[in-house]
C-alpha positions as MATLAB code, in Angstrom:
seq = 'MAMVVTVVAFWRNALGFATLGPFLLLVRRHREVARVARGERGLLRHEQWRPLARGFLAATSLALHFATFMTSTRMSTVAMSTALVATQPIWQALIDAGQGVPVARRTWLGLRWPGTQP';
ca = [
     118.218  199.761   34.297;
     114.791  200.888   33.111;
     114.558  204.022   30.991;
     111.583  206.309   30.638;
     109.912  205.506   27.316;
     109.660  209.153   26.271;
     113.417  209.516   26.717;
     114.000  206.478   24.517;
     111.613  207.862   21.886;
     113.342  211.268   21.968;
     116.840  209.867   21.577;
     115.743  207.474   18.861;
     114.461  210.426   16.813;
     117.366  212.707   17.752;
     119.953  210.160   16.636;
     118.026  209.589   13.414;
     118.047  213.323   12.714;
     121.740  213.618   13.591;
     122.467  210.799   11.158;
     120.307  212.053    8.278;
     120.496  215.809    8.899;
     123.881  216.371    7.230;
     122.543  214.796    4.043;
     119.947  217.559    3.874;
     122.787  220.016    3.322;
     124.330  217.833    0.631;
     121.063  217.748   -1.272;
     121.032  221.541   -1.543;
     123.148  223.086   -4.243;
     126.611  224.164   -3.165;
     126.130  227.800   -4.239;
     122.876  228.068   -2.305;
     124.510  226.765    0.878;
     127.383  229.229    0.416;
     124.915  232.150    0.044;
     123.170  231.134    3.247;
     126.523  230.842    5.046;
     127.502  234.356    3.901;
     124.154  235.722    5.089;
     122.987  236.784    1.609;
     119.685  235.002    2.021;
     117.697  233.233    4.699;
     118.052  229.578    5.504;
     114.614  228.758    4.123;
     112.614  230.301    1.325;
     108.929  231.040    1.880;
     107.769  227.962   -0.050;
     110.014  225.700    2.029;
     108.154  226.295    5.293;
     105.144  224.069    4.515;
     107.210  220.891    3.876;
     109.231  221.705    6.989;
     106.060  222.007    9.091;
     104.730  218.744    7.665;
     108.048  217.046    8.394;
     107.914  218.325   11.969;
     104.361  216.977   12.306;
     105.468  213.604   10.922;
     108.446  213.464   13.308;
     106.223  214.369   16.259;
     103.756  211.658   15.271;
     106.583  209.151   15.001;
     107.875  210.106   18.452;
     104.368  209.739   19.872;
     104.103  206.332   18.204;
     107.416  205.204   19.725;
     106.398  206.426   23.171;
     102.992  204.747   23.108;
     104.314  201.516   21.607;
     107.085  201.219   24.177;
     104.587  201.978   26.942;
     102.249  199.309   25.616;
     105.021  196.717   25.679;
     105.463  197.381   29.391;
     101.729  197.175   30.087;
     101.087  194.099   27.951;
     102.981  191.453   26.031;
     105.105  192.327   23.034;
     102.878  190.114   20.874;
      99.746  192.016   21.926;
     101.458  195.373   21.361;
     102.591  194.288   17.901;
      99.096  193.070   17.084;
      97.715  196.462   18.081;
     100.222  198.280   15.857;
      99.334  195.923   12.997;
      95.751  197.278   13.051;
      96.976  200.617   11.640;
      95.690  199.958    8.079;
      92.227  199.251    9.482;
      92.244  202.501   11.448;
      93.444  204.424    8.399;
      90.608  203.017    6.279;
      88.067  203.873    9.000;
      89.444  207.416    9.330;
      89.324  207.884    5.550;
      85.745  206.615    5.427;
      84.821  208.925    8.314;
      86.295  211.904    6.448;
      84.324  211.090    3.335;
      87.278  209.748    1.350;
      86.073  206.807   -0.736;
      87.714  203.538    0.302;
      87.690  200.931   -2.457;
      85.868  197.650   -1.920;
      89.131  195.921   -2.776;
      90.752  197.662    0.205;
      88.029  196.481    2.580;
      88.405  192.932    1.221;
      92.145  193.149    1.846;
      91.511  194.205    5.446;
      89.129  191.351    6.274;
      89.938  188.978    9.105;
      92.660  186.511    8.027;
      91.340  183.131    6.995;
      87.809  184.283    6.205;
      86.277  184.064    2.766;
      85.111  187.257    1.034;
];
């Protein structure tokens, strides 16, 4: 039975959150959790919103990655899809260079085609 790739990506992330989510509460101090439960203060402080937004962006990017990777495996071979995913460091270096972030020569040498001499 074939499943829609976006459904697989959603449930993969949802199950990961359900597994790791309870540990988020354990990391917080017991007294702080009790104060939130009693309604004495909000669930998140003002300074906690930025990491939460970044985490949401990271999770959304991961879900998009899962959806596109699983789609690519249906449109091509698994080997070709894996090879495409393996180009991520090259894309990251190109994006950094495009944004004006200096990329070390050593990094470019590390990204050269396998088997070629520098």
